[in-house]
C-alpha positions in Angstrom: -57.9 60.1 9.7 -61.5 59.3 8.7 -62.6 59.1 11.8 -61.2 62.8 12.7 -62.7 64.1 9.3 -66.1 62.7 10.4 -65.9 64.2 13.9 -64.6 67.7 12.3 -67.6 67.5 9.8 -70.2 66.7 12.6 -68.5 69.3 14.9 -68.4 72.4 12.9 -72.0 71.5 11.1 -73.6 72.8 14.3 -72.3 76.2 13.9 -73.0 76.3 10.1 -76.6 74.7 10.7 -77.5 77.4 12.8 -76.1 80.2 10.9 -78.0 78.7 8.1 -81.2 78.5 10.3 -80.9 82.2 11.2 -80.7 83.3 7.5 -83.2 81.0 6.7 -85.4 82.5 9.6 -84.8 86.0 8.4 -85.7 85.1 4.7 -89.0 83.6 5.8 -89.6 86.3 8.3 -89.2 88.8 5.2 -91.2 86.6 2.9 -94.1 86.3 5.8 -94.3 90.2 6.4 -94.9 90.7 2.6 -97.1 87.8 1.9 -100.1 89.8 0.6 -101.9 86.5 0.1 -102.1 85.9 3.8 -103.4 89.4 4.5 -106.0 89.2 1.8 -107.3 85.7 3.3 -107.6 87.1 7.0 -109.7 90.2 5.2 -111.8 88.1 3.3 -112.6 85.7 6.3 -113.7 88.5 8.3 -115.2 90.9 5.7 -118.8 89.7 6.2 -118.7 90.2 9.9 -117.8 94.1 9.9 -120.2 96.4 10.5 -119.9 100.0 8.6 -117.8 102.2 11.4 -115.6 98.8 11.7 -114.2 99.4 8.2 -112.8 102.6 9.4 -110.6 100.8 11.7 -109.7 98.2 9.3 -108.6 101.1 6.9 -106.6 102.6 9.8 -104.9 99.2 10.6 -103.8 98.7 6.8 -102.6 102.3 7.0 -100.5 101.6 10.0 -99.0 98.7 8.6 -97.9 100.5 5.4 -96.4 103.3 7.9 -94.4 100.6 9.8 -93.1 99.2 6.3 -92.6 102.5 5.1 -90.2 103.5 8.2 -88.6 100.0 8.4 -87.6 100.7 4.6 -86.4 104.3 5.4 -84.2 103.2 8.1 -82.7 100.5 5.7 -82.0 103.0 3.1 -80.3 105.6 5.3 -78.4 103.1 7.2 -76.9 101.5 3.7 -76.3 105.2 2.6 -74.7 106.3 5.8 -72.5 102.9 5.6 -71.2 104.0 2.1 -70.8 107.5 3.0 -68.8 106.4 6.0 -66.8 103.9 3.7 -66.1 106.7 0.9 -64.8 109.2 3.7 -62.5 106.8 4.7 -61.3 106.1 1.3 -60.8 109.8 0.9 -59.1 110.4 4.1 -56.5 107.7 3.3 -56.1 109.3 -0.2 -55.2 112.7 1.7 -52.8 111.2 3.8 -51.0 109.5 0.8 -51.3 113.1 -0.9 -49.6 114.8 2.2 -46.8 111.8 2.4 -46.2 112.9 -1.3 -45.9 116.7 -0.8 -43.8 116.2 2.1 -41.5 114.2 0.0 -41.5 116.9 -2.7 -40.5 119.1 -0.1 -37.6 117.2 1.0 -36.5 117.2 -2.5 -36.7 120.8 -3.0 -34.9 121.5 0.3 -32.1 119.4 -0.9 -32.1 120.9 -4.2 -31.8 124.5 -2.5 -28.7 123.2 -0.4 -27.1 122.1 -3.6 -27.7 125.5 -5.5 -26.4 127.3 -2.1 -23.2 125.2 -2.4 -22.8 125.9 -6.1 -23.2 129.7 -5.6 -20.3 129.6 -2.5 -18.2 127.6 -4.8 -18.6 130.1 -7.5 -17.2 132.6 -5.2 -14.1 130.6 -4.4 -15.6 129.7 -0.7 -16.3 126.9 1.2 -19.1 126.5 3.3 -18.5 128.3 6.6 -15.7 130.4 5.2 -16.4 134.3 5.1 -16.5 136.4 2.1 -13.7 138.8 1.5 -14.9 142.2 2.8 -16.2 144.9 0.4 -14.9 148.4 0.6 -17.6 150.3 2.5 -19.2 153.0 0.8 -18.0 156.5 1.4 -20.9 157.3 3.7 -21.0 154.3 5.4 -18.7 152.8 8.2 -16.9 149.4 7.6 -18.7 146.6 9.2 -16.6 143.9 11.2 -17.4 141.1 8.8 -16.0 138.4 11.1 -18.6 138.9 13.4 -21.8 136.5 13.3 -23.9 139.6 14.3 -22.8 142.1 11.7 -25.4 144.7 12.3 -25.3 144.8 16.0 -21.4 144.8 15.6 -21.9 148.0 13.6 -24.4 149.4 16.1 -21.8 149.2 19.0 -19.4 151.1 16.3 -21.9 153.6 15.8 -22.6 154.0 19.8 -19.1 153.8 21.0 -18.7 157.2 22.4 -22.5 157.3 23.2 -24.0 158.4 26.6 -27.4 158.1 27.7 -28.9 161.7 28.1 -31.0 163.1 30.6 -33.7 165.6 29.0 -34.8 167.2 32.3 -38.3 166.3 31.7 -40.7 168.3 34.2 -44.2 168.1 32.7 -47.1 166.0 34.3 -49.3 163.3 33.0 -52.1 165.5 32.1 -49.6 167.8 30.1 -48.0 164.8 28.4 -51.2 163.5 27.2 -52.2 167.0 25.9 -49.0 167.3 24.2 -49.4 164.1 22.4 -52.9 165.0 21.5 -52.0 168.1 19.7 -48.7 166.8 18.4 -50.9 164.1 16.6 -53.4 166.5 15.1 -51.1 169.5 14.3 -48.2 167.2 12.9 -49.9 164.1 11.5 -53.4 165.0 11.2 -54.3 162.0 13.4 -57.1 162.8 16.0 -57.6 161.2 19.1 -59.8 161.9 22.0 -59.0 161.8 25.7 -61.3 158.6 26.2 -59.0 156.7 24.0 -55.4 158.3 25.0 -56.2 158.0 28.9 -56.6 154.0 28.7 -53.6 153.8 26.3 -51.3 155.7 28.8 -52.7 153.8 31.7 -52.1 150.5 29.8 -48.4 151.8 29.3 -48.2 151.9 33.1 -49.7 148.5 33.5 -46.8 146.5 31.6 -44.5 146.4 28.5 -47.6 144.7 26.0 -50.4 146.6 24.8 -53.0 145.1 22.5 -54.8 147.7 20.1 -57.9 145.8 19.1 -61.1 146.9 17.0 -62.4 146.9 13.6 -60.2 147.5 10.5 -59.4 151.0 9.5 -59.8 152.9 12.7 -56.3 153.8 13.2 -55.0 151.0 15.4 -51.3 151.1 13.9 -51.3 155.0 13.3 -51.7 155.5 17.2 -48.5 153.2 18.0 -46.8 155.0 15.0 -47.8 158.3 16.3 -46.4 157.8 19.8 -42.9 157.0 18.4 -42.9 160.0 16.2 -44.1 162.1 19.4 -41.2 160.6 21.5 -38.6 160.9 18.7 -37.8 157.2 18.5 -39.7 155.9 15.2 -41.6 152.5 16.1 -40.0 149.4 14.7 -43.0 147.7 12.6 -42.9 144.0 12.8 -45.8 142.8 10.3 -46.3 139.5 11.5 -46.7 136.7 9.0 -49.3 133.5 9.0 -46.3 131.1 8.7 -44.5 132.6 12.4 -44.0 129.9 14.9 -41.4 130.7 17.5 -39.2 133.5 18.5 -36.6 133.0 15.7 -39.3 134.9 13.2 -39.4 137.8 15.4 -35.9 138.1 16.4 -34.0 136.4 13.9 -31.7 132.9 14.1 -28.3 131.6 13.4 -27.7 130.0 9.8 -25.4 127.0 10.4 -24.5 127.2 6.5 -23.2 130.9 6.4 -22.2 131.0 10.2 -24.0 134.3 10.3 -27.3 135.3 12.6 -29.9 136.6 10.4 -30.6 139.6 12.6 -34.3 140.9 12.5 -35.3 144.8 12.6 -36.9 143.8 16.1 -33.6 142.6 17.5 -31.8 145.7 16.2 -34.3 147.9 17.9 -34.1 145.9 21.1 -30.5 146.1 21.1 -30.2 149.9 20.5 -33.0 150.6 23.0 -30.3 148.9 25.6 -28.0 151.7 25.1 -30.4 154.7 25.8 -33.0 155.7 28.4 -35.4 157.0 25.4 -38.9 155.4 24.7 -38.8 152.7 22.1 -41.6 151.2 20.8 -42.1 147.7 18.8 -45.2 147.4 16.6 -46.4 143.7 16.1 -48.7 144.7 13.3 -51.8 142.2 12.8 -50.2 140.0 15.6 -53.0 137.4 15.7 -52.4 136.6 11.8 -50.2 133.8 13.6 -50.8 132.2 16.9 -49.0 134.8 19.4 -48.5 132.2 22.1 -46.1 130.4 19.8 -44.0 133.5 18.6 -44.4 135.4 21.3 -44.5 132.9 24.3 -40.9 133.2 25.5 -41.1 136.8 25.7 -44.4 136.9 27.5 -43.0 134.8 30.3 -39.9 136.9 30.4 -41.5 140.1 30.9 -43.7 138.8 33.7 -40.3 138.4 35.8 -40.4 140.7 38.7 -36.8 141.7 38.2 -35.7 143.2 35.3 -32.1 141.7 35.5 -34.0 138.1 34.9 -35.2 139.7 31.5 -32.8 137.8 29.8 -33.4 135.9 26.3 -31.2 133.3 24.5 -30.2 134.2 21.0 -27.4 131.3 20.3 -26.2 128.6 22.4 -22.7 129.6 22.9 -20.3 132.4 22.9 -17.6 133.9 20.3 -15.1 136.3 21.4 -16.1 139.1 18.6 -20.0 138.8 19.7 -21.5 142.4 20.3 -21.1 144.1 23.4 -24.3 143.3 24.9 -24.5 139.6 23.7 -23.1 137.6 26.9 -22.8 134.2 26.4 -25.1 134.0 23.5 -28.1 135.9 25.4 -29.4 139.6 25.4 -31.2 141.4 28.3 -34.5 142.8 27.5 -34.3 146.7 28.2 -36.8 148.2 30.2 -37.4 151.1 28.0 -39.0 149.3 25.2 -42.8 148.7 25.0 -44.7 146.0 22.3 -47.6 147.4 20.7 -49.7 144.8 19.0 -52.9 145.5 16.8 -55.5 143.0 16.2 -58.2 142.6 13.8 -60.9 140.0 14.8 -62.0 138.2 11.5 -61.9 135.1 10.0 -58.4 135.4 8.7 -57.0 135.5 12.1 -56.4 133.4 15.3 -58.1 134.0 18.6 -55.9 135.5 21.3 -55.6 133.0 24.2 -56.1 134.2 28.0 -52.2 133.7 28.4 -51.8 136.6 25.9 -54.8 138.9 27.2 -54.1 138.4 30.9 -50.4 139.7 30.5 -51.5 142.5 28.1 -53.7 145.4 28.5 -56.4 145.5 25.8 -57.5 149.0 24.2 -60.5 148.9 22.0 -60.5 151.1 18.9 -63.9 151.0 17.0 -64.7 154.6 16.4 -63.2 157.5 14.6 -62.8 161.1 16.0 -63.7 163.9 13.7 -60.8 166.3 12.6 -60.3 169.3 15.2 -58.0 172.3 15.5 -55.3 172.1 18.3 -52.4 174.3 18.9 -48.9 173.6 17.2 -47.0 171.0 19.1 -43.5 169.7 18.3 -42.1 166.3 19.2 -40.5 165.9 22.4 -37.3 163.9 24.0 -38.9 161.7 26.9 -36.8 160.0 29.2 -38.4 156.5 29.8 -37.0 156.6 33.2 -39.2 159.8 33.9 -42.0 158.3 32.2 -42.1 155.5 34.4 -41.2 157.6 37.5 -44.8 159.7 36.7 -46.6 156.1 36.5 -45.0 155.2 39.8 -46.1 158.7 41.6 -49.7 158.3 40.2 -50.0 154.9 41.8 -48.5 156.0 45.1 -50.7 159.1 45.2 -54.2 158.2 43.7 -54.6 154.9 44.9 -58.1 153.3 44.4 -60.5 153.9 47.3 -61.5 151.0 49.5 -64.9 151.3 48.5 -64.5 150.6 44.9 -62.0 147.9 45.7 -64.7 146.3 48.0 -67.0 146.5 45.2 -65.0 145.0 42.7 -64.3 142.1 45.0 -68.1 141.7 45.5 -68.7 141.6 41.8 -65.9 138.9 41.3 -67.9 136.6 43.8 -71.0 137.4 41.8 -69.2 136.4 38.6 -67.5 133.1 40.0 -71.1 132.3 41.2 -73.1 132.7 38.3 -70.8 132.8 35.2 -68.1 130.3 36.7 -65.3 132.6 35.5 -62.7 134.4 38.0 -59.7 136.6 37.6 -56.4 136.0 39.8 -54.1 138.5 41.5 -52.2 139.4 38.1 -55.2 141.4 37.1 -55.9 142.9 40.5 -52.3 144.1 40.4 -53.0 145.4 36.9 -56.3 147.2 38.2 -54.5 149.1 40.9 -51.9 150.6 38.1 -54.3 150.8 35.9 -57.0 153.3 37.5 -54.6 155.6 39.4 -52.6 156.5 36.1 -55.8 156.8 34.2 -57.1 159.4 37.1 -53.6 161.1 36.8 -54.4 161.5 33.4 -57.6 163.4 33.9 -60.0 160.9 34.2 -62.4 159.6 36.6 -61.9 156.7 39.1 -65.0 154.8 38.4 -64.7 155.1 34.6 -61.3 153.6 34.6 -62.8 150.7 36.7 -65.6 150.3 34.3 -62.9 150.4 31.3 -60.8 148.0 32.9 -63.4 145.2 33.7 -65.0 145.5 30.5 -61.6 144.8 28.7 -59.8 142.6 31.2 -62.9 140.6 32.9 -65.8 140.8 30.6 -63.7 139.6 27.8 -63.8 135.9 29.5 -67.6 135.9 28.7 -66.6 135.2 25.0 -65.4 131.7 26.0 -68.4 130.9 27.4 -71.6 129.5 25.8 -73.8 132.5 25.5 -77.0 130.4 25.5 -76.3 128.8 28.6 -75.7 132.5 30.4 -78.4 134.4 28.6 -80.9 134.2 31.7 -78.2 135.7 33.9 -77.3 138.9 31.5 -80.3 140.9 32.9 -79.9 140.1 36.4 -76.1 141.0 36.2 -77.1 144.3 34.6 -79.3 145.1 37.6 -76.7 144.0 39.9 -74.2 146.4 38.5 -76.9 149.3 38.4 -77.4 148.5 42.2 -74.0 148.5 43.3 -72.2 151.0 41.5 -75.2 153.4 40.6 -77.6 153.4 37.4 -75.8 153.6 34.3 -72.5 154.7 35.9 -70.7 151.4 34.2 -71.2 152.6 30.7 -68.8 150.1 29.1 -69.7 147.3 31.1 -73.5 147.8 30.1 -72.7 148.4 26.6 -70.8 144.9 26.6 -73.6 142.9 28.4 -76.0 144.7 25.8 -74.1 143.5 22.8 -73.9 139.8 24.2 -77.8 140.1 24.5 -78.1 141.0 20.8 -75.9 138.3 19.7 -78.0 135.6 21.5 
């Protein structure tokens, strides 16, 4: 054993001797660096040899040495301070994680207490969880609702529409007449004033798809435009005020409560259900739609509405079927109606989320950043409009007012230019929308080049917001020159205004 201990001591001492030599070397080096007496001896030994000008260089040498020492000291100071801050941040992060874990625990306890309170309330009513409450007598002016159905509101709608047949209003107006009627109705009946430069893209956007986005600064009348449209077609718009907590479709449509065995039906679901029973124009307003992430709560509807066949526009509400489910709920699923449009309003500020490409590519954005002064207009009443007739006007416009081959070729060339200089591109979906938007815009009384200008500025140039503006600033002026050359100087007003705004933000 003694032999092993001697071996271990001699073996391990090699490492520690080397470590001590390093430490001693560092200490000796620091002592030597700050050994002022050595500096003084050297200076004293040479002072008699220095001439007048040489003392200037001696002073510079001393100053350089002092600067080097100062720099080393500062580096050590900031290094130690950074190490201390890093340590503190790690400690703070651990404290935050502990606090979050504690809050999660409290939330679980509160949820448990809530369930216990609900159970107590149910027991006070003489029920067990899952049983149905005894039906109350209906009010004199209301029809009794089948309380055994989990969709009580939709079942009531079935009763109200039991003998209903969709009406044909015999519409015979043109798009130009329709847009003028709406403008005069809003001015004379609602005291809301819109110019044709806004209404033309609004109607063309309705033709492009079932989703519109009205965006701009607060207070310019985004929600009121969608509201006025509902009043004009005699079907009040259903307003869904989006909440920051919305994360999936249940916030929009409702959800099945496993405790009560009832489906909590939202106003949006009711509007969606009623729209499937008639041929009128229905509108759902998603007010401040980007106060939550649109791609979370609206993602499934975005995908479904992209399907080419409306027979495939089916969304699941529940996972199974009950015998007393409403007529339009088949196997727990409901078909989205084709006569329903979704109009979202967006305020771009610090309290909202950025709308992603997935949403913008499927919707038609309409900018509302100005107010129109009041004007006089003839009295105009609201109109009953068949959604099928409105869509037939859109189809007729697309068939009869196709985009000219020259302008299509110019758009394709511009696409190549944007790909080469800005590394962004647009796909077939946007070209399909262009070939719908432009003819309907023209059918509403506008010019083809103005429609192309508006569409490109809203659907394509919007992608510039995702780029680092400082990297493309040298490309802006050449692009402005390109647009003026290809489309005519000053012709692409919306596009040029957008590019000028980018220049100012650099």
